[in-house]
C-alpha positions as CSV (number, residue, x, y, z in Angstrom):
1,M,-41.9,-43.7,15.4
2,S,-44.5,-44.2,12.8
3,E,-46.8,-45.9,15.3
4,Y,-46.6,-42.8,17.6
5,I,-47.5,-40.6,14.6
6,F,-50.5,-42.8,13.6
7,S,-51.7,-43.2,17.3
8,A,-51.5,-39.4,17.8
9,L,-53.6,-38.8,14.7
10,L,-56.3,-41.2,15.8
11,E,-56.3,-39.5,19.2
12,V,-56.6,-36.0,17.8
13,L,-59.5,-37.2,15.5
14,Q,-61.7,-38.2,18.4
15,I,-65.0,-36.3,18.4
16,Q,-64.3,-34.3,21.6
17,N,-60.9,-33.1,20.2
18,V,-62.4,-32.2,16.8
19,A,-65.2,-30.3,18.5
20,A,-62.7,-28.5,20.8
21,S,-60.6,-27.4,17.9
22,A,-63.7,-26.0,16.0
23,I,-64.9,-24.2,19.1
24,G,-61.4,-22.7,19.6
25,V,-61.4,-21.5,16.0
26,F,-64.8,-19.8,16.3
27,F,-63.8,-18.1,19.5
28,G,-60.4,-17.1,18.0
29,L,-61.9,-15.5,15.0
30,F,-64.2,-13.4,17.3
31,I,-61.3,-12.4,19.6
32,G,-58.9,-11.6,16.7
33,A,-61.5,-9.5,14.8
34,T,-62.5,-7.4,17.9
35,P,-60.1,-4.5,18.5
36,G,-58.6,-4.6,22.0
37,L,-59.4,-8.2,22.7
38,T,-56.0,-10.0,22.4
39,I,-55.3,-13.7,21.7
40,S,-53.5,-13.8,25.1
41,L,-56.8,-12.5,26.8
42,G,-58.7,-15.2,24.9
43,M,-56.3,-17.9,26.1
44,V,-56.6,-16.7,29.7
45,L,-60.4,-16.8,29.4
46,L,-60.3,-20.4,28.2
47,L,-57.5,-21.6,30.4
48,P,-59.8,-22.4,33.4
49,L,-61.8,-24.7,31.2
50,T,-58.8,-26.9,30.5
51,Y,-58.5,-28.0,34.1
52,A,-61.3,-30.5,33.6
53,L,-60.3,-31.5,30.1
54,D,-58.0,-34.1,28.7
55,P,-54.5,-32.8,27.8
56,V,-55.0,-33.4,24.1
57,T,-58.5,-31.8,24.1
58,S,-57.1,-28.8,26.0
59,I,-54.3,-28.3,23.4
60,C,-56.8,-28.6,20.5
61,L,-59.0,-25.9,22.0
62,L,-56.1,-23.5,22.7
63,L,-54.3,-24.1,19.4
64,G,-57.6,-23.5,17.5
65,L,-57.9,-20.2,19.2
66,Y,-54.2,-19.3,18.6
67,S,-54.4,-20.1,14.9
68,A,-57.8,-18.4,14.2
69,G,-57.0,-15.4,16.4
70,M,-54.1,-14.5,14.0
71,T,-56.4,-14.7,11.0
72,G,-59.3,-12.9,12.7
73,G,-57.2,-9.8,13.3
74,S,-56.9,-9.3,9.5
75,F,-60.7,-9.2,9.1
76,S,-61.3,-5.8,10.8
77,A,-57.9,-4.6,9.4
78,I,-59.1,-5.2,5.8
79,L,-62.7,-4.1,6.2
80,L,-62.4,-1.2,8.6
81,N,-58.7,-0.4,8.7
82,I,-58.7,-1.3,12.4
83,P,-56.3,-4.1,13.1
84,G,-57.8,-6.6,15.6
85,T,-54.2,-7.7,16.6
86,P,-50.9,-5.8,16.4
87,S,-49.6,-8.2,13.8
88,A,-52.5,-7.3,11.5
89,S,-51.3,-3.7,11.2
90,A,-49.2,-4.6,8.2
91,T,-52.1,-6.4,6.5
92,A,-54.2,-3.2,6.9
93,I,-51.9,-1.3,4.6
94,E,-52.8,-3.2,1.4
95,G,-55.9,-5.0,2.6
96,H,-57.9,-1.9,3.3
97,A,-56.8,-0.3,0.1
98,M,-58.1,-3.4,-1.7
99,A,-61.4,-3.1,0.2
100,Q,-61.7,0.6,-0.9
101,N,-61.2,-0.6,-4.5
102,G,-64.2,-2.9,-4.1
103,K,-62.1,-6.0,-3.6
104,A,-62.9,-6.8,0.0
105,S,-63.7,-10.5,-0.6
106,E,-60.5,-11.0,-2.6
107,A,-58.5,-9.4,0.1
108,L,-60.1,-11.6,2.8
109,S,-59.7,-14.7,0.6
110,T,-56.0,-13.8,0.1
111,A,-55.5,-13.3,3.8
112,I,-57.2,-16.6,4.7
113,I,-55.4,-18.7,2.2
114,S,-52.0,-17.1,3.0
115,S,-52.6,-17.7,6.7
116,F,-53.4,-21.3,6.0
117,T,-50.4,-21.8,3.8
118,G,-48.0,-20.0,6.2
119,G,-49.4,-22.0,9.1
120,V,-48.9,-25.3,7.3
121,L,-45.3,-24.4,6.2
122,G,-44.6,-23.3,9.8
123,L,-45.9,-26.7,11.0
124,I,-43.7,-28.6,8.6
125,T,-40.7,-26.7,9.8
126,L,-41.8,-27.3,13.4
127,A,-42.1,-31.1,12.8
128,L,-38.9,-31.5,10.7
129,I,-36.2,-29.2,12.0
130,S,-37.4,-27.9,15.3
131,P,-34.3,-29.1,17.3
132,I,-32.0,-27.4,14.8
133,I,-33.8,-24.1,14.8
134,A,-34.1,-24.2,18.6
135,K,-30.3,-24.6,19.0
136,F,-29.8,-21.6,16.6
137,A,-32.4,-19.6,18.6
138,L,-30.4,-20.2,21.8
139,K,-27.5,-18.2,20.3
140,F,-29.6,-15.1,20.5
141,G,-28.6,-13.0,23.4
142,A,-29.2,-9.3,24.1
143,P,-26.8,-8.0,21.3
144,E,-28.5,-10.2,18.7
145,L,-32.0,-9.3,19.8
146,F,-31.0,-5.6,19.7
147,A,-29.7,-5.9,16.2
148,L,-32.9,-7.8,15.1
149,V,-35.2,-5.1,16.5
150,L,-33.0,-2.4,15.0
151,M,-33.4,-4.0,11.6
152,G,-37.2,-3.9,12.2
153,I,-37.0,-0.2,13.3
154,T,-35.3,0.7,10.0
155,L,-38.5,-0.2,8.2
156,I,-39.7,3.2,9.3
157,C,-38.0,4.6,6.2
158,S,-39.9,2.2,3.9
159,F,-43.3,3.4,5.2
160,G,-42.5,7.1,4.7
161,Q,-43.7,6.7,1.1
162,K,-44.5,10.4,0.3
163,S,-41.9,11.9,2.6
164,I,-39.1,9.9,4.2
165,V,-38.3,12.8,6.5
166,K,-41.9,12.8,7.9
167,G,-41.7,9.0,8.3
168,L,-38.5,9.4,10.3
169,M,-40.0,12.2,12.4
170,A,-43.0,10.0,13.2
171,G,-40.8,7.1,14.1
172,V,-38.5,9.2,16.4
173,F,-41.6,10.6,18.1
174,G,-42.8,7.1,18.7
175,L,-39.5,6.2,20.3
176,I,-39.7,9.2,22.5
177,I,-43.2,8.3,23.6
178,M,-42.0,4.8,24.7
179,T,-39.5,6.3,27.1
180,I,-42.5,7.2,29.4
181,G,-42.7,4.9,32.4
182,L,-40.3,3.2,34.7
183,D,-36.7,2.8,33.6
184,P,-36.3,-0.9,32.6
185,M,-33.0,-1.2,34.4
186,T,-33.2,1.1,37.4
187,G,-36.9,1.4,38.0
188,V,-36.8,5.2,38.2
189,P,-39.9,7.0,36.8
190,R,-39.4,8.8,33.5
191,F,-41.7,11.6,32.2
192,T,-44.6,10.4,34.3
193,F,-45.3,13.9,35.7
194,G,-46.4,12.3,39.0
195,N,-49.1,10.3,37.3
196,V,-49.2,6.7,38.7
197,N,-50.9,5.4,35.6
198,L,-48.0,6.5,33.4
199,Q,-45.5,4.4,35.5
200,A,-46.5,1.3,33.5
201,G,-45.7,3.2,30.3
202,I,-47.9,3.6,27.2
203,N,-49.7,0.4,26.4
204,F,-49.4,-0.1,22.6
205,L,-52.8,-1.7,22.3
206,P,-54.9,1.4,23.2
207,A,-52.4,3.4,21.1
208,M,-52.9,1.1,18.1
209,I,-56.7,1.2,18.4
210,G,-56.6,5.0,18.6
211,L,-54.2,5.4,15.7
212,F,-56.3,3.5,13.3
213,A,-59.9,3.8,14.5
214,I,-60.4,7.3,15.9
215,P,-59.3,9.3,12.8
216,Q,-61.8,7.4,10.7
217,I,-64.6,7.9,13.2
218,I,-63.8,11.7,13.5
219,S,-63.7,12.0,9.7
220,G,-66.9,10.0,9.3
221,I,-68.9,11.7,12.0
222,A,-67.6,15.2,12.1
223,T,-66.9,15.8,8.4
224,R,-69.3,13.2,7.0
225,E,-66.5,11.9,4.9
226,K,-67.0,8.3,3.5
227,V,-64.5,6.2,5.4
228,V,-66.1,2.8,5.2
229,P,-65.5,1.2,1.8
230,S,-68.3,0.0,-0.4
231,S,-68.8,-3.7,-0.7
232,Q,-69.5,-5.8,-3.8
233,H,-73.2,-6.4,-4.3
234,E,-72.7,-10.1,-4.1
235,V,-69.7,-12.1,-3.0
236,K,-69.0,-14.9,-5.5
237,G,-66.2,-17.4,-5.9
238,V,-64.8,-17.2,-2.4
239,F,-62.8,-20.4,-2.9
240,S,-61.6,-19.2,-6.3
241,G,-58.8,-17.5,-4.3
242,F,-56.9,-20.8,-4.5
243,K,-56.2,-20.2,-8.2
244,Y,-54.1,-17.2,-7.1
245,L,-52.1,-19.3,-4.6
246,F,-49.2,-20.1,-6.9
247,K,-49.2,-16.5,-8.2
248,R,-48.6,-15.3,-4.6
249,M,-46.4,-18.2,-3.6
250,R,-43.2,-16.1,-3.5
251,S,-44.7,-13.6,-1.1
252,I,-46.2,-16.4,1.0
253,I,-42.8,-18.2,1.2
254,I,-41.1,-15.0,2.2
255,G,-43.7,-14.5,5.0
256,A,-43.5,-18.2,6.1
257,V,-39.7,-18.3,6.3
258,L,-39.4,-15.0,8.2
259,G,-42.4,-15.8,10.4
260,T,-41.1,-19.3,11.4
261,G,-37.5,-18.0,11.9
262,I,-38.4,-14.9,13.9
263,G,-41.2,-16.8,15.8
264,A,-38.6,-19.3,17.0
265,I,-36.5,-16.5,18.7
266,P,-37.9,-16.0,22.2
267,G,-39.1,-12.5,22.7
268,A,-38.8,-11.4,19.1
269,G,-42.6,-11.3,18.5
270,G,-45.0,-11.3,15.5
271,P,-44.9,-7.6,14.6
272,I,-41.3,-7.7,13.5
273,A,-42.0,-10.8,11.3
274,V,-45.1,-9.3,9.6
275,F,-43.5,-5.9,8.9
276,L,-40.3,-7.5,7.6
277,S,-42.3,-9.8,5.4
278,Y,-44.3,-6.9,4.0
279,D,-41.1,-4.9,3.4
280,Y,-39.2,-7.7,1.6
281,A,-42.2,-8.7,-0.4
282,K,-42.4,-5.1,-1.6
283,K,-38.6,-5.0,-2.4
284,L,-38.7,-8.3,-4.4
285,S,-42.0,-7.6,-6.1
286,K,-42.3,-6.7,-9.8
287,N,-45.2,-4.4,-9.0
288,K,-43.5,-2.1,-6.5
289,D,-45.6,0.8,-7.7
290,N,-48.9,-1.0,-6.7
291,F,-47.9,-1.2,-3.0
292,G,-50.0,1.3,-1.0
293,K,-52.8,1.1,-3.6
294,G,-54.1,-2.4,-2.9
295,E,-51.4,-5.0,-3.9
296,P,-52.4,-8.6,-2.9
297,D,-48.8,-9.6,-2.3
298,G,-48.8,-7.0,0.5
299,V,-51.6,-9.0,2.1
300,A,-50.2,-12.5,1.4
301,A,-46.7,-12.0,2.9
302,P,-47.6,-10.6,6.3
303,E,-50.6,-13.0,6.7
304,A,-48.3,-16.0,5.9
305,A,-45.8,-14.7,8.4
306,N,-48.6,-14.1,11.0
307,N,-49.6,-17.7,11.2
308,A,-46.1,-19.1,10.6
309,V,-45.0,-17.3,13.8
310,A,-47.4,-19.6,15.7
311,G,-45.5,-22.7,14.5
312,G,-42.1,-21.0,15.0
313,A,-43.0,-19.9,18.6
314,L,-43.9,-23.5,19.5
315,I,-40.3,-24.7,18.6
316,P,-38.5,-23.3,21.6
317,M,-41.5,-24.1,23.9
318,L,-41.5,-27.8,23.0
319,T,-37.8,-28.4,22.6
320,L,-36.4,-26.2,25.3
321,G,-39.3,-25.2,27.5
322,I,-38.8,-21.6,26.6
323,P,-42.0,-19.7,25.4
324,G,-41.4,-17.8,22.2
325,D,-44.2,-15.2,23.0
326,P,-46.9,-14.5,25.6
327,V,-49.4,-16.9,24.0
328,T,-47.0,-19.8,24.1
329,A,-46.2,-18.9,27.7
330,I,-49.9,-19.5,28.5
331,L,-49.7,-22.8,26.4
332,L,-46.7,-23.8,28.5
333,G,-48.8,-23.2,31.7
334,A,-51.7,-25.2,30.3
335,L,-49.3,-28.2,29.7
336,M,-47.8,-27.9,33.1
337,I,-51.3,-28.0,34.7
338,H,-51.6,-31.5,33.2
339,G,-48.1,-32.6,34.5
340,L,-46.4,-32.3,31.0
341,I,-43.1,-30.4,31.2
342,P,-42.0,-29.2,27.7
343,G,-38.3,-29.7,26.9
344,P,-36.0,-32.3,25.4
345,L,-37.3,-35.1,27.7
346,L,-40.9,-34.6,26.5
347,F,-39.8,-36.0,23.1
348,E,-38.5,-39.1,24.8
349,T,-41.0,-39.6,27.6
350,N,-44.2,-38.7,25.7
351,P,-43.6,-38.7,21.9
352,Q,-47.2,-39.5,21.1
353,F,-48.3,-36.3,22.8
354,V,-45.7,-34.2,20.8
355,F,-47.1,-35.6,17.6
356,A,-50.6,-34.9,18.8
357,I,-49.6,-31.3,19.1
358,F,-48.4,-31.3,15.5
359,W,-51.7,-32.9,14.3
360,A,-53.7,-30.4,16.4
361,V,-51.9,-27.5,14.8
362,L,-52.8,-28.9,11.3
363,M,-56.4,-29.5,12.3
364,A,-56.7,-26.0,13.7
365,N,-55.3,-24.5,10.4
366,V,-57.8,-26.7,8.3
367,F,-60.7,-25.6,10.5
368,N,-59.5,-22.0,10.3
369,L,-59.4,-22.2,6.5
370,F,-62.8,-23.5,5.9
371,I,-64.7,-21.7,8.7
372,S,-63.1,-18.4,7.6
373,M,-63.8,-18.9,3.9
374,L,-67.4,-19.9,4.6
375,S,-67.9,-16.8,6.8
376,V,-66.4,-14.3,4.3
377,K,-69.8,-13.4,3.0
378,V,-70.9,-12.6,6.6
379,W,-67.9,-10.4,7.2
380,V,-68.3,-8.5,4.0
381,K,-71.9,-7.7,4.9
382,V,-70.5,-5.5,7.6
383,L,-69.7,-3.0,4.9
384,K,-73.4,-2.8,3.9
385,V,-74.3,-1.4,7.3
386,P,-74.9,2.4,7.0
387,Q,-71.9,4.5,8.1
388,R,-74.0,6.5,10.6
389,I,-74.8,3.2,12.4
390,L,-71.5,1.4,12.0
391,L,-69.2,4.2,13.2
392,P,-70.9,4.6,16.6
393,I,-70.8,0.8,17.1
394,I,-67.1,0.7,16.2
395,L,-66.5,3.6,18.7
396,V,-68.3,1.7,21.5
397,M,-66.2,-1.5,20.7
398,C,-63.0,0.5,20.8
399,V,-63.9,2.0,24.2
400,I,-64.8,-1.4,25.6
401,G,-61.7,-3.0,24.1
402,S,-59.3,-0.4,25.5
403,F,-60.9,-0.4,28.9
404,S,-61.0,-4.2,29.2
405,L,-57.2,-4.4,28.9
406,N,-56.6,-3.2,32.5
407,N,-60.1,-2.2,33.6
408,N,-58.9,1.3,33.6
409,F,-60.4,4.4,31.9
410,F,-56.9,5.8,31.6
411,D,-56.2,3.5,28.7
412,T,-59.4,4.7,27.1
413,G,-58.0,8.3,27.4
414,I,-54.7,7.1,25.8
415,M,-56.7,5.7,22.9
416,F,-58.5,9.0,22.3
417,A,-55.3,11.0,22.7
418,F,-53.5,8.9,20.1
419,G,-56.6,9.0,17.9
420,I,-56.6,12.8,17.8
421,L,-52.8,12.8,17.2
422,A,-53.3,10.4,14.3
423,Y,-56.1,12.6,12.8
424,F,-53.8,15.6,12.6
425,M,-50.9,13.5,11.4
426,K,-53.0,12.3,8.5
427,K,-54.2,15.8,7.8
428,Y,-50.6,17.1,7.5
429,G,-49.2,14.1,5.6
430,F,-47.4,12.2,8.4
431,P,-47.5,8.4,8.0
432,I,-49.0,6.4,10.9
433,V,-47.2,3.1,10.5
434,P,-43.7,4.4,11.5
435,L,-45.2,5.8,14.8
436,L,-46.9,2.4,15.5
437,L,-43.8,0.5,14.6
438,A,-41.7,2.6,17.0
439,I,-44.3,2.2,19.8
440,I,-44.3,-1.6,19.4
441,L,-40.5,-2.1,19.0
442,G,-39.2,0.8,21.1
443,P,-39.2,-0.9,24.5
444,Q,-37.5,-4.0,23.2
445,L,-34.9,-1.9,21.4
446,E,-34.0,0.0,24.6
447,E,-34.0,-3.0,26.8
448,H,-31.7,-5.1,24.6
449,L,-29.4,-2.1,24.0
450,R,-28.9,-1.4,27.6
451,M,-28.6,-5.0,28.6
452,S,-25.9,-5.5,25.9
453,L,-24.0,-2.5,27.2
454,I,-24.2,-3.7,30.8
455,I,-22.8,-7.1,29.6
456,S,-20.0,-5.5,27.8
457,S,-19.3,-2.9,30.5
458,G,-20.2,-0.1,28.1
459,D,-18.3,-1.3,25.1
460,P,-20.4,-0.7,21.9
461,T,-18.2,-3.0,19.8
462,I,-20.1,-6.0,21.3
463,F,-22.6,-5.6,18.5
464,F,-19.9,-6.0,15.9
465,R,-18.0,-8.9,17.6
466,K,-21.1,-11.1,17.4
467,P,-21.5,-12.6,13.9
468,I,-25.3,-12.7,14.0
469,S,-25.8,-9.2,15.3
470,L,-23.2,-7.9,12.8
471,V,-25.2,-9.4,9.9
472,F,-28.4,-7.8,11.2
473,I,-26.8,-4.4,11.6
474,I,-25.4,-4.6,8.0
475,V,-28.9,-5.4,6.7
476,A,-30.3,-2.6,9.0
477,V,-27.9,0.0,7.5
478,F,-28.7,-1.1,4.0
479,S,-32.5,-0.9,4.7
480,F,-32.0,2.6,6.2
481,I,-30.0,3.9,3.3
482,A,-31.8,2.2,0.4
483,P,-34.9,4.5,0.4
484,F,-32.6,7.6,0.2
485,V,-30.3,6.1,-2.5
486,T,-32.7,4.2,-4.7
487,P,-34.6,7.3,-6.1
488,K,-31.3,9.0,-7.0
489,I,-30.0,5.9,-8.8
490,Q,-33.3,5.7,-10.7
491,Q,-33.0,9.4,-11.7
492,M,-29.4,8.8,-13.0
493,Q,-30.6,5.8,-15.0
494,N,-33.5,7.7,-16.4
495,R,-31.2,10.6,-17.4
496,G,-28.8,8.1,-19.0
497,A,-31.7,6.5,-21.0
498,E,-32.9,10.0,-22.1
499,G,-29.3,10.8,-23.2
500,C,-29.1,7.6,-25.3
501,D,-32.5,8.5,-26.9
502,D,-31.2,12.0,-27.8
503,E,-28.1,10.5,-29.4
504,E,-30.1,8.1,-31.4
505,E,-32.3,10.9,-32.7
506,L,-29.2,12.9,-33.7
């Protein structure tokens, strides 16, 4: 076994493979940081190049893009409050607040270091216990996936910071919006009003771009409000972020564990992992009051989860031949092009290639760390561009990004519609994140719910007969109730403390 590990390392360190990994990282940072350009799209653009490349070179190129794309999405989220990828939406909450407080470089450094640490922890899990996690992931059927998504949906309450009722209203509205399109079971059009474009439903990527970008552009251009945060005059000590690594380690571990575990479940997706990581980092933090104002732990946890998802998603792909997400589905296709069929036999027939994948993931994370850290100064300079110039550029990029998804101006119209909606939601105090969370998770929630009821012939007790789904439902109920109950408990404790003080004075 050791000879395969050493041979795989030597193979990955060949000059063409190192160059391919570096190119993939550069391209991934650009794809991830550009709103509307998804990692899947980047994979599809690079896939034709892999036909003429060696299998190891191909996997180094694609894994470099995968790893860096996750990190790149946080750059625009932190600097401009426009997530480059759906999973970066959680990072934007605290990261952009840090940028507004003049700590843009610290937020970026925290995101980069957390991404690296989460990616490495995910890789260690992939290398050591992937068969065990893969067997556990196979136990997830429709009821378990429904309960998992339901647990993610209950986070809507956590993000209704000023008003839980308004947070719930935004979340329910998002769930209603996602019923537009063809019924997932019967194929019957719902709420399409005869418009063919609506039959495919509302694409969450144009919606996400609109929700985050357009309100800022409207505020900046129409009302001349300052929406782009000021940068520090000079970015110093970029690598000094490592000294905060152990201080953020608890949040990073929370993100890495949730990211790897949820990433290993086929179809679960990164957004669930990052929002759960953010929520539990907040609940376990000693600085709960700082969340929403620029708390670094709120950047560390989702970013660690973001990159740990990549390692987790590779587990079912390599061990079972089941892709964990759309990106690993493309990776699966790239391997099959070269005659390599992922699954249990791959570990027996070509163990050196499996270890080459592990080394390629590590090399991609290392390149991602150093290239990202060295380019922080460049990214922060974006904030020095005058707002009157920067906002029109962002608007053009948003239009191009939303149009390029399906080469359809209808998606651009969806982006503007959600942008206007978000502008008025912010104006009247409605939180945006619950709406986005419902839009992302709503289709999965409905699909797994209805599939479970079909399997059980309409018996809802199927969710309580399955141990895994029962645990998730209990956690979901607790997460839903906690935001309502916790303030009352704190009020009772405060009254009790005041009563004790009064008695002492007497």
